[in-house]
C-alpha positions in Angstrom: -34.7 18.7 14.1 -38.4 19.3 14.1 -40.5 19.6 11.0 -41.2 23.2 9.9 -44.8 22.8 11.0 -43.8 21.5 14.4 -45.2 18.1 14.3 -42.9 15.4 15.4 -43.6 11.6 15.5 -41.7 9.4 18.1 -42.2 5.8 18.4 -40.4 3.0 20.2 -38.5 0.4 18.3 -41.3 -2.2 19.1 -43.8 0.3 17.9 -42.0 0.7 14.5 -41.6 -2.9 14.2 -45.5 -3.4 14.6 -46.4 -0.8 11.7 -43.4 -1.4 9.3 -42.5 -4.4 7.3 -39.0 -5.9 8.1 -37.5 -4.3 4.9 -39.2 -0.9 5.7 -37.9 -1.0 9.4 -34.4 -2.0 8.1 -34.3 1.0 5.8 -36.3 3.7 7.6 -35.0 2.9 11.1 -31.6 1.4 10.7 -30.6 3.6 7.7 -30.3 0.5 5.3 -30.3 0.7 1.5 -32.3 -1.2 -1.0 -30.7 -3.0 -3.9 -30.1 -0.5 -6.9 -32.7 -1.1 -9.6 -35.1 -3.2 -7.5 -37.3 -0.5 -6.0 -40.9 -0.1 -7.0 -40.7 3.7 -7.9 -37.2 3.5 -9.6 -38.8 3.8 -13.3 -42.2 5.0 -12.2 -43.6 8.1 -13.4 -47.2 8.5 -12.4 -48.7 11.8 -11.1 -49.2 12.3 -7.4 -47.5 13.1 -4.0 -44.8 10.7 -2.5 -45.1 10.5 1.2 -43.1 8.9 4.0 -44.2 5.3 4.6 -43.6 5.6 8.1 -45.8 8.6 9.2 -47.6 9.7 5.9 -45.9 13.1 5.7 -45.8 14.4 2.2 -42.3 14.6 0.9 -42.2 15.0 -2.8 -44.3 16.1 -5.8 -44.2 13.6 -8.8 -43.3 16.6 -10.9 -39.9 16.7 -9.1 -39.1 13.0 -9.9 -36.6 12.4 -12.9 -34.8 9.5 -14.4 -31.2 9.7 -13.0 -30.3 6.2 -13.9 -28.8 5.7 -10.6 -31.0 2.7 -9.7 -33.2 4.6 -7.2 -35.9 7.2 -7.4 -34.5 10.4 -7.9 -36.2 13.8 -7.1 -34.6 17.4 -7.5 -36.5 18.9 -4.5 -38.9 18.2 -1.6 -41.6 19.9 0.0 -40.3 22.9 2.1 -39.4 21.7 5.9 -40.4 17.9 5.1 -36.8 16.7 4.7 -33.8 17.0 7.1 -30.2 16.9 5.8 -27.4 15.6 7.8 -23.8 14.9 6.7 -22.6 11.4 6.9 -19.7 10.9 9.5 -17.3 10.5 6.6 -18.2 13.9 5.0 -18.7 12.3 1.5 -22.6 12.1 1.4 -25.5 13.9 3.0 -28.4 11.7 4.4 -31.9 12.8 4.0 -34.5 12.0 6.6 -38.2 12.6 7.1 -38.5 15.8 9.2 -41.5 14.5 11.2 -40.6 10.9 12.0 -36.8 10.8 11.2 -37.2 7.8 8.8 -34.2 7.4 6.7 -34.9 8.2 3.0 -31.7 8.1 1.3 -29.0 10.8 0.3 -28.9 14.0 -1.5 -26.3 15.0 -3.9 -25.5 18.3 -5.5 -23.6 19.4 -8.6 -23.9 16.3 -10.7 -25.0 18.3 -13.9 -28.3 16.7 -14.3 -29.6 20.0 -15.5 -32.5 20.0 -13.0 -33.7 23.3 -11.4 -32.0 22.8 -8.1 -28.8 20.9 -9.5 -29.7 18.3 -6.7 -30.5 14.7 -6.7 -32.4 13.2 -3.8 -31.6 9.4 -4.2 -34.5 7.9 -2.3 -35.2 4.3 -1.3 -38.6 3.1 -3.0 -39.4 1.3 0.4 -39.3 4.8 2.4 -42.0 6.4 0.3 -45.5 5.8 -0.9 -47.3 7.4 -3.9 -50.6 9.1 -3.2 -52.0 9.2 -6.9 -53.3 12.4 -8.1 -57.1 12.5 -8.0 -58.7 11.9 -11.4 -61.9 13.8 -12.1 
């Protein structure tokens, strides 16, 4: 599925390996998962925009991040059209990927009772995202 704005980034496996660290490649391209509680952004609450580490597409505002206690960064909503959702083959979870480069971000869960405006938890691997800090003036 293409991103809402029509931009799609496609690279060969070799091209991805050249620009991503081995851990980034394992997670973004091979749909891996980082160990709970080890990610840089799990307990991180600075202002800015979280973007895809693979293609720099803005995915989440820091104001949508919350502490779910799950061990991974949690957001209650992404930018419109920036994130694709695909049900896992077993039907138990829904995978989320960057709509521009198809990089694996994590999974989204609904109805867990966190009291967020969307009643969703986007459970995202820290290694899949990068914070662009808010500009200070």
